[in-house]
C-alpha positions as CSV (number, residue, x, y, z in Angstrom):
1,X,-32.9,5.4,9.7
2,X,-29.8,6.3,7.0
3,X,-30.7,8.8,4.6
4,X,-30.2,7.9,1.0
5,X,-27.7,9.5,-0.7
6,X,-26.7,7.8,-3.4
7,X,-23.0,9.1,-4.0
8,X,-22.7,7.1,-1.2
9,X,-22.8,3.7,-2.8
10,X,-25.3,1.1,-2.2
11,X,-26.5,-3.0,-2.2
12,X,-27.9,-4.9,-4.2
13,X,-28.9,-8.9,-3.9
14,X,-30.6,-10.0,-6.2
15,X,-33.9,-7.9,-7.5
16,X,-33.3,-5.5,-3.9
17,X,-31.6,-2.4,-2.9
18,X,-30.4,-1.6,0.5
19,X,-27.9,1.5,1.4
20,X,-27.1,-1.0,4.8
21,X,-24.9,-3.4,4.3
22,X,-25.7,-5.2,7.9
23,X,-29.8,-5.4,6.3
24,X,-28.0,-6.5,2.8
25,X,-25.7,-9.2,4.3
26,X,-28.5,-10.7,6.4
27,X,-31.2,-10.4,3.3
28,X,-28.2,-12.3,1.4
29,X,-27.6,-15.0,4.1
30,X,-31.5,-15.8,3.9
31,X,-31.5,-15.9,0.1
32,X,-28.4,-18.2,-0.1
33,X,-27.5,-14.9,-2.2
34,X,-24.3,-12.9,-2.2
35,X,-24.6,-8.9,-1.9
36,X,-22.7,-7.0,-4.4
37,X,-22.1,-3.1,-3.4
38,X,-22.0,-0.2,-6.2
39,X,-19.9,2.9,-5.7
40,X,-20.8,5.0,-8.5
41,X,-20.0,2.7,-10.4
42,X,-20.8,3.9,-14.1
43,X,-18.5,7.2,-13.7
44,X,-15.5,4.8,-12.8
45,X,-15.9,2.3,-15.2
46,X,-16.4,5.7,-18.1
47,X,-12.3,7.0,-16.4
48,X,-9.3,6.4,-18.5
49,X,-7.3,5.5,-15.7
50,X,-4.6,4.5,-17.6
51,X,-3.9,8.3,-18.3
52,X,-2.9,10.4,-15.5
53,X,-4.3,14.1,-15.5
54,X,-2.0,17.0,-16.0
55,X,-3.6,19.0,-13.6
56,X,-1.1,19.4,-10.2
57,X,-2.5,17.3,-7.4
58,X,-2.4,20.8,-5.1
59,X,-4.5,23.0,-8.0
60,X,-7.0,19.4,-8.6
61,X,-8.0,19.6,-4.6
62,X,-7.9,23.9,-4.9
63,X,-10.5,23.7,-7.7
64,X,-12.4,20.8,-5.7
65,X,-13.0,23.5,-2.6
66,X,-14.3,25.6,-5.5
67,X,-16.4,23.1,-6.5
68,X,-18.4,22.3,-3.4
69,X,-18.6,25.7,-2.3
70,X,-20.4,26.6,-5.5
71,X,-22.8,24.0,-4.8
72,X,-24.0,24.4,-1.3
73,X,-25.4,27.0,0.6
74,X,-23.3,26.3,4.2
75,X,-20.7,24.2,4.4
76,X,-20.0,22.1,7.1
77,X,-16.1,20.5,7.6
78,X,-15.6,17.6,10.0
79,X,-11.9,18.2,11.3
80,X,-8.9,16.1,13.0
81,X,-5.9,17.9,11.4
82,X,-5.1,14.9,10.2
83,X,-3.5,14.3,6.7
84,X,-7.0,14.1,5.0
85,X,-8.7,16.8,6.1
86,X,-5.5,19.2,6.8
87,X,-5.0,18.7,3.1
88,X,-8.8,19.7,2.9
89,X,-8.8,22.6,4.8
90,X,-5.8,24.0,3.1
91,X,-7.8,23.6,-0.4
92,X,-10.4,26.0,0.8
93,X,-7.9,28.4,2.1
94,X,-5.8,28.8,-0.8
95,X,-8.8,28.9,-3.4
96,X,-10.5,31.7,-1.8
97,X,-13.0,29.1,-0.7
98,X,-15.2,30.1,2.8
99,X,-15.5,27.5,5.9
100,X,-18.9,27.9,7.4
101,X,-18.1,26.0,9.9
102,X,-15.4,23.2,11.2
103,X,-16.5,20.3,13.4
104,X,-14.2,18.4,15.1
105,X,-15.5,15.4,17.7
106,X,-14.0,13.7,20.8
107,X,-14.6,11.4,23.3
108,X,-12.4,13.5,25.7
109,X,-15.6,13.3,28.8
110,X,-15.0,9.5,29.9
111,X,-11.4,8.9,27.7
112,X,-9.6,11.6,29.5
113,X,-6.6,8.9,30.3
114,X,-4.4,9.5,28.0
115,X,-0.2,10.0,26.9
116,X,0.8,13.2,26.1
117,X,3.7,11.8,24.5
118,X,4.7,12.0,20.2
119,X,5.7,8.4,21.2
120,X,3.5,6.9,22.3
121,X,1.7,6.3,18.9
122,X,-0.6,3.5,19.7
123,X,-4.6,3.6,18.2
124,X,-6.1,3.4,22.1
125,X,-4.3,7.3,23.0
126,X,-6.3,8.8,20.7
127,X,-7.4,12.1,22.7
128,X,-3.9,12.8,22.5
129,X,-4.7,13.7,18.7
130,X,-6.2,17.0,20.1
131,X,-3.2,18.0,21.8
132,X,-0.4,18.0,19.6
133,X,-2.6,17.9,15.9
134,X,-6.3,19.2,16.3
135,X,-5.3,22.1,18.8
136,X,-2.7,23.8,16.2
137,X,-4.8,23.5,13.6
138,X,-8.0,24.9,15.1
139,X,-6.2,27.9,16.1
140,X,-4.1,28.3,12.8
141,X,-8.7,28.4,11.2
142,X,-9.1,31.3,13.9
143,X,-6.0,33.1,12.4
144,X,-6.8,32.9,8.2
145,X,-10.3,32.3,8.2
146,X,-11.5,34.1,11.4
147,X,-15.3,34.1,10.7
148,X,-15.6,29.8,9.7
149,X,-18.2,29.0,13.0
150,X,-15.6,26.4,15.2
151,X,-17.7,23.9,16.9
152,X,-15.6,20.9,19.3
153,X,-18.1,18.4,19.5
154,X,-17.9,15.5,22.9
155,X,-19.8,12.1,21.7
156,X,-19.1,10.4,25.3
157,X,-22.6,11.1,27.1
158,X,-24.6,10.7,23.6
159,X,-22.5,7.0,23.2
160,X,-24.2,6.6,26.5
161,X,-27.3,7.6,25.6
162,X,-28.4,6.4,22.8
163,X,-27.7,2.7,24.0
164,X,-30.0,3.1,27.4
165,X,-32.7,4.2,24.3
166,X,-32.3,0.1,22.9
167,X,-33.1,-3.4,24.2
168,X,-31.9,-5.4,21.5
169,X,-30.6,-5.0,18.5
170,X,-32.7,-1.7,17.4
171,X,-29.2,0.3,17.1
172,X,-28.0,-1.8,13.8
173,X,-30.7,0.7,12.2
174,X,-28.1,3.1,12.7
175,X,-25.2,1.8,11.5
176,X,-24.0,0.3,8.0
177,X,-20.3,-1.1,8.8
178,X,-18.5,-0.1,12.4
179,X,-20.6,-1.7,15.0
180,X,-18.4,-0.1,18.1
181,X,-20.2,2.0,20.0
182,X,-18.7,5.4,19.4
183,X,-18.5,4.9,15.5
184,X,-22.2,4.4,15.4
185,X,-23.0,7.6,17.0
186,X,-19.8,9.4,16.2
187,X,-21.6,11.2,13.1
188,X,-24.5,13.1,13.3
189,X,-24.9,16.6,11.8
190,X,-29.0,16.8,13.6
191,X,-28.1,15.4,17.0
192,X,-26.8,19.2,18.4
193,X,-29.3,22.0,18.5
194,X,-26.7,24.5,16.4
195,X,-27.0,21.8,13.6
196,X,-30.2,22.1,13.5
197,X,-30.9,25.8,13.6
198,X,-28.7,26.0,10.3
199,X,-30.6,22.7,9.1
200,X,-34.0,24.1,9.6
201,X,-33.4,28.1,7.7
202,X,-33.9,25.2,4.7
203,X,-30.3,25.8,3.3
204,X,-28.4,22.9,0.9
205,X,-26.1,21.8,3.9
206,X,-22.7,20.1,2.6
207,X,-21.5,17.3,5.8
208,X,-17.7,17.4,4.0
209,X,-15.5,14.4,4.8
210,X,-11.5,14.0,3.9
211,X,-12.4,10.4,2.7
212,X,-10.1,8.9,1.9
213,X,-6.6,8.0,-0.2
214,X,-7.1,6.0,-2.8
215,X,-6.1,1.7,-2.9
216,X,-3.5,1.2,-5.3
217,X,-2.9,-2.4,-5.2
218,X,-0.7,-4.8,-7.5
219,X,-2.9,-7.6,-9.1
220,X,-2.2,-9.9,-12.4
221,X,1.2,-7.8,-12.3
222,X,0.0,-4.7,-12.4
223,X,-1.1,-1.7,-10.7
224,X,-4.9,-0.8,-10.1
225,X,-7.1,1.4,-7.8
226,X,-10.0,0.1,-6.1
227,X,-12.9,1.7,-4.0
228,X,-14.1,-0.5,-0.9
229,X,-17.3,0.3,1.3
230,X,-15.3,-0.2,4.4
231,X,-13.8,3.5,4.2
232,X,-17.6,5.3,3.2
233,X,-19.5,3.9,5.3
234,X,-18.8,4.8,9.2
235,X,-19.7,8.3,7.2
236,X,-23.4,8.0,7.0
237,X,-24.2,9.3,9.9
238,X,-26.7,6.7,11.7
239,X,-28.2,8.9,13.3
240,X,-29.1,11.5,11.2
241,X,-32.5,13.0,11.1
242,X,-33.7,12.5,7.7
243,X,-36.7,14.5,7.1
244,X,-34.2,17.1,6.6
245,X,-33.7,16.7,3.2
246,X,-31.2,19.8,2.9
247,X,-28.1,17.9,4.0
248,X,-25.9,16.0,2.4
249,X,-22.9,14.1,3.1
250,X,-20.1,14.6,1.3
251,X,-16.6,13.1,-0.1
252,X,-13.9,15.5,-0.6
253,X,-11.6,12.9,-2.4
254,X,-13.9,10.1,-3.5
255,X,-15.8,12.3,-4.9
256,X,-17.6,10.8,-8.3
257,X,-18.2,15.1,-9.3
258,X,-14.6,15.3,-9.5
259,X,-12.8,12.0,-10.6
260,X,-9.5,13.3,-11.9
261,X,-8.4,13.3,-8.1
262,X,-8.5,9.9,-7.2
263,X,-6.6,8.8,-10.7
264,X,-4.1,11.7,-10.2
265,X,-3.5,10.6,-6.5
266,X,-3.3,6.7,-7.9
267,X,-0.3,7.6,-10.6
268,X,1.6,9.5,-7.9
269,X,1.4,6.4,-5.7
270,X,2.5,4.0,-8.7
271,X,5.0,6.2,-9.8
272,X,6.7,6.3,-6.2
273,X,6.6,2.5,-6.1
274,X,8.6,1.6,-9.1
275,X,11.5,4.4,-8.2
276,X,10.7,2.0,-4.6
277,X,10.9,-1.0,-5.5
278,X,11.8,-2.8,-2.5
279,X,7.9,-1.5,-0.8
280,X,6.0,-2.7,-3.4
281,X,5.3,-6.4,-1.3
282,X,2.9,-3.9,0.3
283,X,0.9,-3.7,-2.8
284,X,0.1,-7.1,-3.2
285,X,-3.1,-8.1,-3.9
286,X,-5.1,-9.9,-2.0
287,X,-3.5,-8.1,1.7
288,X,-5.1,-6.9,4.4
289,X,-3.2,-7.3,7.3
290,X,-3.6,-4.2,10.2
291,X,0.8,-3.9,9.7
292,X,0.9,-3.6,5.8
293,X,-1.9,-1.4,5.6
294,X,-0.5,0.9,8.5
295,X,2.4,1.6,6.6
296,X,0.7,1.7,2.8
297,X,-1.1,4.6,5.2
298,X,2.3,6.5,6.2
299,X,3.3,5.7,2.3
300,X,0.9,7.0,0.7
301,X,-0.4,10.1,2.8
302,X,2.9,11.7,2.0
303,X,3.0,10.5,-1.6
304,X,-0.7,12.7,-2.6
305,X,-0.6,15.6,-0.3
306,X,2.9,17.0,-0.7
307,X,2.4,19.6,1.6
308,X,1.4,17.3,4.7
309,X,4.4,17.7,7.7
310,X,5.3,14.0,8.1
311,X,6.4,15.0,11.9
312,X,2.8,15.7,12.9
313,X,1.5,14.1,15.4
314,X,-1.4,10.9,14.5
315,X,-2.0,7.3,16.3
316,X,-2.0,4.3,14.3
317,X,-5.4,3.0,12.9
318,X,-7.4,0.9,15.3
319,X,-7.4,-3.0,14.7
320,X,-11.1,-3.4,15.0
321,X,-14.1,-2.0,13.8
322,X,-16.3,-4.0,17.3
323,X,-14.2,-3.7,20.1
324,X,-12.1,-0.2,19.2
325,X,-9.6,0.9,21.1
326,X,-11.1,4.6,21.0
327,X,-13.4,2.9,22.9
328,X,-11.4,1.0,25.7
329,X,-13.5,3.7,27.8
330,X,-17.5,2.5,27.2
331,X,-15.9,-1.5,27.4
332,X,-14.4,-0.5,30.9
333,X,-16.4,1.8,31.8
334,X,-20.2,0.0,31.2
335,X,-18.9,-3.5,31.2
336,X,-21.9,-5.6,33.2
337,X,-24.3,-2.9,33.1
338,X,-27.6,-2.8,30.9
339,X,-26.1,-0.3,28.7
340,X,-23.1,-3.0,28.1
341,X,-25.8,-5.1,27.2
342,X,-27.8,-3.8,24.8
343,X,-24.3,-2.9,23.0
344,X,-23.5,-6.4,23.0
345,X,-27.3,-7.9,21.8
346,X,-26.7,-5.9,18.8
347,X,-22.9,-7.8,17.9
348,X,-25.1,-11.4,18.4
349,X,-27.4,-10.4,16.7
350,X,-24.6,-9.9,13.5
351,X,-23.0,-13.1,14.3
352,X,-26.1,-15.0,14.0
353,X,-27.8,-13.9,11.1
354,X,-25.2,-13.1,9.2
355,X,-23.4,-16.3,7.3
356,X,-19.7,-16.3,8.8
357,X,-18.2,-15.9,5.6
358,X,-18.9,-11.8,5.6
359,X,-18.3,-11.7,9.1
360,X,-14.3,-11.1,10.3
361,X,-13.0,-12.7,14.1
362,X,-9.5,-11.5,15.7
363,X,-7.7,-14.1,16.2
364,X,-10.6,-16.5,15.5
365,X,-11.7,-15.6,18.9
366,X,-13.8,-11.6,18.7
367,X,-15.9,-10.8,16.0
368,X,-13.4,-7.2,14.2
369,X,-15.9,-6.5,11.9
370,X,-17.4,-7.7,8.2
371,X,-15.6,-8.2,5.3
372,X,-15.1,-5.9,3.3
373,X,-16.6,-5.4,-0.4
374,X,-15.2,-3.3,-3.2
375,X,-15.8,-2.5,-6.9
376,X,-14.0,-3.5,-9.8
377,X,-10.3,-2.9,-10.3
378,X,-9.0,0.0,-12.4
379,X,-6.4,-0.2,-14.0
380,X,-3.4,2.1,-14.8
381,X,-1.8,0.4,-17.5
C-alpha cells in the first residue's frame, strides 16, 4: 500500500478520494466520471505568480535546505549526481545543513553492459551515469561531509523478487504511475535492514528527492506554470512499509512549504525565453513530444541551476513509463518466464479496465503510460 501524504497530491472521482492514479482511473472508468488531480491547490492558488521573488535563487535553495533540516531528525537524500540532486546537495552543504544519509539507487547486477563513453547518451546507457557523474559526486561528498552515511543500493534482485511474489495484477497496488518493473520497486525506503533500523528509532525521517524543474508553457499567448502528476507519482515508494508513520517523502523544489522556489524558477525561465524567442516554440501549449521535452530539460537545467556544469554526463529521458529503456535487462532476461508474465498481467489489467482515453500508446501499438493530469495554469504575466 502507498502511505498517505497529502503534499504529494491526490485524486478525486466524484466524492471519492484516491492516492493511487490507477485506482482513480479504474473508478472513473466504471463511473464514467473524469478523475481530477489535486496537488496543494490552495497553496499554489494563493500565490502571486506575476511577482518574481527578489531573493537570489541559490539563496532560496539554501533557505529550503535549512528549513528541511529543522523539520526532520534524520534526512535520507536520494542522489544521482544529476542537476536536480546535485543542486539540492550543494544547497545543504553551502548552508551548513547536515545530511544524515545519501542513498544512490542503481541496477548494476543485471544491467552491467553499458558504454563507458560520454557520447552515448541513449537512455539505455543509464548505468554509465554512475561512473561518469555519481561516483565523482560521492567522492566529493566524502570530502565535504565525512560524517554523512553513503548507501549504494542495487535493486536488481528486489525487482525480480517482487514479481515472484505476485500472480497477476496485485502488484499494481504498489505503484501509482510507472508500470515499468524497476520503477515499481525502485524508491522503497523500508526495504533494507539499515533503513529499518533507522526508522525503528522512531525519529522523524525525510526521504528527500530533488523534484523537479518547473513546467513553464505559453498558453493563450501568456507564460504560465503548471504541475503534472507524472513527475510526482513515481517517488511515493510503493513498497514502503506503512507502519513507519515517522517516514515522509519530501520534494525539495515542488514544495508547498516554500512556493517561492517554483515561482522564482518560473520567472527565470520566462526571462530566458523572452531573450531567446527562437526557442519559444518549445513552450507551445499543448506539446508533449519526446524531443521537445528533452530540449526543454536541457535548457532549463542551465537556467534554474546556475552552478550546474553542463559538461556533466547525463543520458536522455526515457520514452516510456511501461517498456522503459532502463528495464531492457528485465525484458531480455525474463521474457517468457513466470516473472515476466506476472508483470505483464498487471499491464493487461490496466489496458482492460481503464478507458483508453487515459492511456498513451507508442506509435499506436505499445502502451507507453498514462495521460498526464495537471493542476491549473498559473499565469506569470
